[in-house]
Steps between C-alpha positions, in 0.01 A plus 500: 500500500781579260865420450758770436813434293837674520602555137869522587554170682172305490416517870128441549286648777177305554226692682335175612806371684675827586866456590578375848874561451429868437245529781205542261196298613292284266221679312684833500421691181808634325356853518503464881869402508728783619564747214872477579495126419773385263558158350683289758721351229599791278369816674265598215245751638139396562365727226686299237326171584249366247164347596469158340163387628 
């Protein structure tokens, strides 16, 4: 499972833990997250996130 980094604000999405606050269950791959997803902090679009391992 990978982590995905928002280059604008540093928000990190972790596939292992998901994000309960955003309604994303644990073990949800980032590619399975809604394409309309934007960073909850700065609204950067999903396609700008960087996979960091």
